[in-house]
C-alpha positions as a printed Julia matrix, in Angstrom:
402×3 Matrix{Float64}:
   0.0     0.0     0.0
   0.95    3.66    0.03
   2.88    3.4     3.31
   3.97    7.08    3.7
   0.39    8.31    3.25
  -0.98    5.62    5.56
   1.55    6.64    8.21
   0.62   10.32    7.84
  -3.1     9.51    8.02
  -2.75    7.33   11.13
  -0.69   10.02   12.82
  -3.42   12.6    12.17
  -6.37   10.29   12.82
  -8.84   10.94   15.58
 -12.58   10.99   16.16
 -12.69   14.61   15.02
 -11.16   13.85   11.63
 -13.7    11.1    10.95
 -16.51   13.31   12.23
 -15.52   16.07    9.78
 -15.57   13.57    6.9
 -18.9    12.13    8.03
 -20.49   15.58    8.39
 -19.33   16.71    4.95
 -20.77   13.59    3.33
 -24.07   13.68    5.22
 -24.48   17.35    4.3
 -24.32   16.22    0.65
 -26.5    13.1     0.66
 -28.2    12.82    4.05
 -28.0    10.07    6.72
 -26.33    6.74    5.96
 -28.15    3.42    6.43
 -24.83    1.55    6.29
 -21.52    1.95    8.1
 -18.84    4.21    6.67
 -15.25    3.13    7.27
 -12.99    5.55    9.14
 -10.39    5.58    6.38
 -10.0     5.68    2.63
  -7.81    3.14    0.88
  -4.54    4.8    -0.15
  -3.51    3.03   -3.36
  -0.14    3.11   -5.1
   0.01    3.56   -8.88
   1.31   -0.02   -9.21
  -1.65   -1.57   -7.38
  -4.12    0.76   -9.09
  -2.83   -0.26  -12.49
  -2.79   -3.98  -11.63
  -6.42   -3.93  -10.52
  -7.6    -1.79  -13.42
  -5.63   -3.83  -15.95
  -6.9    -7.18  -14.65
 -10.5    -5.95  -14.69
 -10.17   -4.71  -18.27
  -8.57   -7.98  -19.42
 -11.34  -10.02  -17.78
 -14.06   -7.93  -19.4
 -12.28   -8.22  -22.74
 -12.2   -12.0   -22.42
 -15.93  -12.11  -21.7
 -16.62   -9.94  -24.75
 -15.51  -12.6   -27.24
 -18.45  -13.65  -29.46
 -18.28  -17.39  -28.61
 -18.1   -16.67  -24.89
 -20.96  -14.18  -25.06
 -23.12  -16.72  -26.88
 -22.5   -19.3   -24.15
 -23.14  -16.81  -21.33
 -26.44  -15.62  -22.78
 -27.84  -19.1   -22.1
 -28.06  -18.02  -18.45
 -30.89  -15.58  -19.19
 -34.2   -17.1   -17.98
 -36.84  -17.08  -20.71
 -39.34  -15.09  -18.64
 -36.75  -12.32  -18.02
 -35.31  -12.16  -21.54
 -35.86   -8.5   -22.37
 -35.52   -7.23  -25.96
 -33.02   -4.57  -26.95
 -29.88   -6.08  -25.4
 -26.84   -4.34  -26.87
 -23.37   -5.67  -27.64
 -21.95   -4.65  -24.25
 -23.3    -3.51  -20.88
 -23.01    0.1   -19.79
 -21.74   -0.74  -16.29
 -19.55   -3.58  -15.01
 -18.22   -4.33  -11.52
 -15.25   -6.64  -10.84
 -14.65   -7.31   -7.13
 -11.11   -8.15   -5.99
  -9.9    -9.37   -2.63
  -6.57   -7.78   -1.74
  -4.11  -10.61   -1.09
  -0.4   -10.76   -0.33
   2.03  -11.99   -2.95
   5.09  -14.1    -1.99
   7.24  -10.96   -2.3
   5.02   -9.14    0.23
   3.32   -6.84   -2.27
  -0.44   -6.71   -2.67
  -2.48   -7.83   -5.65
  -6.14   -8.49   -6.42
  -7.91  -11.84   -6.76
 -11.42  -11.88   -8.19
 -14.24  -12.86   -5.87
 -17.2   -11.77   -8.0
 -18.29   -9.77  -11.01
 -21.57   -8.23  -12.1
 -22.72   -6.25  -15.13
 -24.9    -4.02  -13.0
 -24.68   -0.37  -11.91
 -23.02    0.44   -8.61
 -22.36    3.55   -6.54
 -20.74    5.75   -9.19
 -22.17    9.0    -7.84
 -21.66    8.26   -4.15
 -18.04    7.19   -4.56
 -17.34   10.46   -6.36
 -18.68   12.4    -3.38
 -16.85   10.18   -0.88
 -13.6    11.07   -2.63
 -14.61   14.75   -2.52
 -15.2    14.46    1.22
 -11.84   12.79    1.9
 -10.08   15.39   -0.24
 -11.74   18.12    1.8
 -10.53   16.78    5.16
  -7.14   15.34    4.13
  -5.55   17.99    1.91
  -4.71   20.4     4.8
  -3.01   17.65    6.88
   0.81   17.25    7.16
   2.07   14.6     4.75
  -1.25   14.57    2.88
  -1.12   18.04    1.3
  -2.28   17.42   -2.24
  -5.43   17.11   -4.32
  -6.85   13.6    -4.0
  -8.76   11.78   -6.72
 -10.63    8.5    -7.1
 -10.52    8.42  -10.91
  -8.19    6.05  -12.75
  -7.53    8.65  -15.43
  -8.68   12.15  -16.3
 -10.08   14.97  -14.21
 -13.13   14.94  -11.96
 -14.99   17.14  -14.45
 -14.22   14.82  -17.36
 -15.26   11.7   -15.45
 -18.49   13.14  -14.06
 -19.42   14.15  -17.61
 -18.55   10.63  -18.81
 -20.9     9.07  -16.24
 -23.63   11.6   -17.02
 -23.49   10.76  -20.73
 -23.88    7.05  -20.01
 -26.67    7.37  -17.44
 -28.66   10.11  -19.18
 -27.72    9.45  -22.79
 -29.34   11.79  -25.31
 -32.39   12.32  -23.11
 -33.54   15.12  -20.88
 -32.68   14.25  -17.24
 -36.35   14.34  -16.17
 -37.09   11.58  -18.71
 -34.47    9.3   -17.12
 -35.25    7.51  -13.85
 -33.26    5.43  -11.41
 -35.57    2.46  -10.78
 -35.48    0.21   -7.73
 -38.03   -1.18   -5.31
 -38.79    1.4    -2.62
 -35.53    3.27   -3.31
 -35.87    5.4    -0.18
 -35.62    2.2     1.92
 -32.6     0.73    0.15
 -29.22    0.74    1.88
 -27.85    2.3    -1.29
 -30.22    5.27   -0.98
 -27.33    7.78   -0.43
 -26.16    6.94   -3.96
 -29.63    7.73   -5.28
 -29.43   11.16   -3.63
 -25.93   11.62   -5.06
 -27.18   10.63   -8.52
 -29.85   13.31   -8.3
 -27.28   15.85   -7.1
 -24.72   15.14   -9.83
 -26.93   14.21  -12.78
 -30.43   15.5   -11.9
 -31.86   11.98  -12.27
 -34.78   11.1    -9.97
 -35.31    7.72   -8.32
 -38.65    5.93   -8.39
 -40.15    2.67   -7.15
 -40.71    0.2    -9.96
 -44.34   -0.22   -8.84
 -45.02    3.46   -9.58
 -44.14    3.28  -13.25
 -47.15    3.61  -15.53
 -47.41    1.57  -18.73
 -49.47    2.65  -21.73
 -48.91    0.61  -24.85
 -45.16    0.55  -25.49
 -44.54    3.65  -23.36
 -43.67    4.07  -19.68
 -44.5     7.17  -17.66
 -44.05    8.51  -14.15
 -46.22   10.92  -12.21
 -44.63   14.1   -10.85
 -47.05   16.27   -8.89
 -49.92   15.4   -11.2
 -47.81   15.81  -14.34
 -47.26   12.69  -16.43
 -43.66   12.54  -17.64
 -42.49   10.02  -20.26
 -39.73    7.64  -19.19
 -37.22    7.28  -22.03
 -34.35    5.6   -20.16
 -34.09    3.46  -17.02
 -30.98    3.54  -14.82
 -31.63   -0.01  -13.73
 -30.97   -0.78  -10.06
 -33.6    -3.53   -9.71
 -32.23   -6.78   -8.26
 -34.18   -9.75   -9.56
 -33.83  -11.95   -6.48
 -35.07   -9.12   -4.24
 -38.13   -8.59   -6.44
 -38.82  -12.35   -6.48
 -38.44  -12.79   -2.71
 -40.77   -9.86   -2.03
 -43.26  -10.93   -4.7
 -42.91   -7.63   -6.56
 -44.19   -7.58  -10.13
 -43.33   -4.55  -12.28
 -46.18   -2.96  -14.29
 -44.74   -4.52  -17.45
 -43.54   -7.89  -18.64
 -39.76   -8.11  -18.97
 -40.3    -9.49  -22.49
 -42.36   -6.45  -23.57
 -40.99   -4.46  -26.49
 -40.95   -1.13  -24.67
 -40.0     2.22  -26.13
 -37.13    2.73  -23.68
 -33.38    2.24  -23.34
 -31.58    0.76  -20.34
 -28.44    1.46  -18.31
 -27.5    -1.38  -18.01
 -29.86   -3.64  -19.94
 -31.36   -6.16  -17.46
 -30.15   -9.21  -19.41
 -26.58   -8.42  -18.37
 -27.5    -9.14  -14.74
 -27.64  -12.82  -15.71
 -25.0   -12.89  -18.43
 -21.96  -11.26  -16.79
 -22.31  -12.44  -13.22
 -20.88  -15.23  -11.09
 -22.13  -17.45  -13.94
 -19.23  -16.12  -16.03
 -16.45  -17.03  -13.58
 -16.02  -20.71  -14.71
 -15.47  -19.42  -18.26
 -12.47  -17.32  -17.23
  -8.82  -18.32  -17.39
  -6.89  -15.42  -15.91
  -4.16  -15.2   -13.21
  -6.41  -12.97  -11.09
  -9.36  -15.42  -11.14
  -9.29  -18.3    -8.61
 -10.32  -21.68   -9.99
 -14.1   -21.76  -10.25
 -16.43  -24.53  -11.4
 -20.15  -25.04  -11.67
 -21.1   -27.37   -8.83
 -23.02  -29.51  -11.32
 -19.71  -30.15  -13.15
 -17.89  -31.34  -10.01
 -17.89  -35.14  -10.14
 -15.17  -35.67   -7.53
 -15.07  -33.38   -4.51
 -11.77  -31.73   -3.57
 -10.02  -33.47   -0.68
  -9.87  -30.25    1.34
 -13.23  -28.48    1.06
 -12.07  -25.88    3.59
 -10.15  -24.27    0.7
 -13.38  -23.58   -1.21
 -16.42  -21.38   -0.94
 -19.91  -22.17   -2.27
 -21.79  -19.35   -4.0
 -25.26  -19.16   -5.56
 -25.07  -17.89   -9.11
 -27.8   -15.3    -8.98
 -27.89  -13.5    -5.68
 -26.79  -10.08   -4.57
 -24.74   -8.63   -1.7
 -23.37  -11.99   -0.57
 -26.75  -13.65    0.07
 -26.54  -17.44    0.27
 -22.73  -17.71    0.28
 -21.39  -20.69    2.28
 -17.9   -20.12    3.67
 -17.57  -23.37    5.63
 -18.28  -25.94    2.93
 -18.74  -29.56    4.02
 -19.83  -32.75    2.19
 -23.13  -32.58    4.1
 -23.83  -29.07    2.8
 -23.25  -30.24   -0.76
 -25.25  -33.45   -0.28
 -28.33  -31.43    0.65
 -28.34  -29.86   -2.8
 -30.25  -31.81   -5.42
 -29.26  -31.99   -9.08
 -31.65  -29.18  -10.0
 -30.06  -26.91   -7.37
 -26.42  -27.8    -8.05
 -26.5   -26.13  -11.46
 -27.26  -22.82   -9.71
 -24.08  -22.84   -7.59
 -20.36  -22.45   -8.16
 -17.49  -23.88   -6.13
 -14.66  -21.38   -5.98
 -11.2   -21.55   -4.45
 -10.96  -19.34   -1.39
  -8.65  -16.38   -1.29
  -6.82  -15.26    1.82
  -7.45  -11.57    2.4
  -4.36   -9.7     3.49
  -4.37   -7.2     6.4
  -3.99   -4.52    3.73
  -4.79   -1.51    5.93
  -2.99   -0.78    9.19
  -4.92    0.95   11.95
  -3.12    3.39   14.28
  -2.83    0.61   16.89
  -1.17   -1.72   14.35
  -4.19   -3.97   13.8
  -4.81   -5.16   10.24
  -7.95   -4.55    8.22
  -8.97   -6.6     5.18
 -10.15   -4.86    2.03
 -12.17   -5.77   -1.04
 -11.89   -3.47   -4.03
 -14.64   -3.12   -6.61
 -13.22   -1.93   -9.91
 -16.12   -0.02  -11.44
 -16.01    0.04  -15.21
 -18.24    2.02  -17.55
 -18.79    2.02  -21.28
 -17.12    4.81  -23.21
 -19.75    6.91  -25.06
 -17.55    7.01  -28.14
 -16.81    3.26  -28.14
 -13.49    2.38  -29.74
 -11.09   -0.54  -29.22
 -11.44   -0.25  -25.41
 -15.19    0.39  -25.01
 -15.33   -0.63  -21.31
 -12.87    1.26  -19.14
 -12.07    1.27  -15.39
 -13.41    4.45  -13.83
 -12.96    4.3   -10.04
 -12.71    1.88   -7.1
 -15.29    1.26   -4.41
 -13.85   -0.34   -1.27
 -15.31   -2.42    1.55
 -13.27   -3.14    4.67
 -13.63   -5.91    7.23
 -12.05   -7.23   10.4
 -14.43  -10.18   10.65
 -14.61  -13.57    9.0
 -16.44  -12.09    6.01
 -17.32   -8.7     4.7
 -20.72   -7.5     5.8
 -22.47   -6.12    8.85
 -23.2    -9.48   10.49
 -19.5   -10.36   10.61
 -18.27   -6.94   11.78
 -20.58   -6.01   14.62
 -19.16   -3.59   17.19
 -15.95   -3.16   15.18
 -14.39    0.07   13.9
 -12.58    0.79   10.64
 -15.04   -1.45    8.8
 -17.65   -0.59    6.19
 -17.77    1.27    2.91
 -15.16    3.67    1.58
 -13.3     4.62   -1.61
  -9.79    4.22   -3.02
  -7.88    7.45   -3.59
  -4.47    8.62   -4.79
  -2.84   12.0    -5.5
  -4.01   13.73   -8.7
C-alpha cells in the first residue's frame, strides 16, 4: 500500500477527523443506512494499475463472441428483455486484496456483475476525503478517485452514459422502494450530480409501449431506465413490475437487465486469468476436492453476498439436489491480506470493486475502469453481520494524489 500516506493519516487520525468527513458527506446526501469506514484506501500507482488492468482484461475475455453466446444461455426465458446491446453500460469486478510471496499486494477476483453500482456516491466520498485530508501534514495534495482524467471529465462521462441523449427528467433510477434501500445515499448523489430522480418500480405507468411517471400530477415520459432492480429481491418480495420483462418497450436501459444474468458469477467458470481463482459449476464437479475448507460455495444469482457458504462440508453439498447444483459455483478461497494498518497496528482486510463504464464514443477499449469502491472488514467475512461492534469497517473509496 501507500505506506507514507498511511503513516501520515494514522498520525493525524482521531474521532474529530472522521466526524468532519462524516459531516461533509451527510451534508451532501443525508444520513447513511450503512456503516462508513474511518479511512479511505490509499492506493499506489502499481496496485491501481494492476487492478484496473486485470478488470479490463477479464471484461475483454468475456466480450468474445463465442463466450458471449454461451453466457447468454443463463438468461431465464421469462426475463429475456428485448433490446440487449453488444456490451453492458456498467460492469463491476470485485477483488480481494491478497499478499504476494514478495510481500506486495495484488487483487484476486471474488465476483463480477454487469450491474450499476455507486458511481455517484463514490465520487462524493472522494470529494469528502479530499476536503478533510488535503490540509493535513504529509497529505497536502489534491486527491482523486478516478483512474484517469479529471473529476470534471469523469463526471461528464458518467452523465453521458446514465442520461444518454435524453432530458434528465425523462431518465429515472428504478429500484423497489428506493428510499428504503441501503444504497439510498447513492440515489441522492445521482440526483445531485446528474439530476436523475429515483422511483419505485411499482409506480411506473405503462401505456402501450410507453412508460410514464407521475410528478405532482404531471405525467412525464420515461425514455431511459438507470436499472438498479435486483431480480432476487423482487422475487423474494413478490414484486411484479407494471410490465412484462419481455415487452418491447420504447425505452433504453443502463444497463440492460439481461446483463445481470450474463456477466455475473455465472461467467467465472469461463475465465482463465491469473487474477481469477479456480471456479467450477457445482453440477460439473464429479469428484469433490479433498480439502473443502479451501473452497467457498456461492449461488449464481444472488446479490450482496446472500446465500454464500464459507464453511463448505460434504453434508452441505449433499443437501443440494441436481436441480439446485447447477445454480451454484465452487470457488477456491482467497486469503485476504491485512492490507490496511490501523493506528494501533491492527490489520484490516479490504475488497476493491473496480467499477467500469462504457465509453460513449466506443473504440477498441469500449469498457474502461473508472474508479474503485472499497469495503473493509475485520471479521470472518465482509458484511455487517461479521463486523458487529468493530471500527474501521464498512464502505469507503480508493484514492491517490491527482
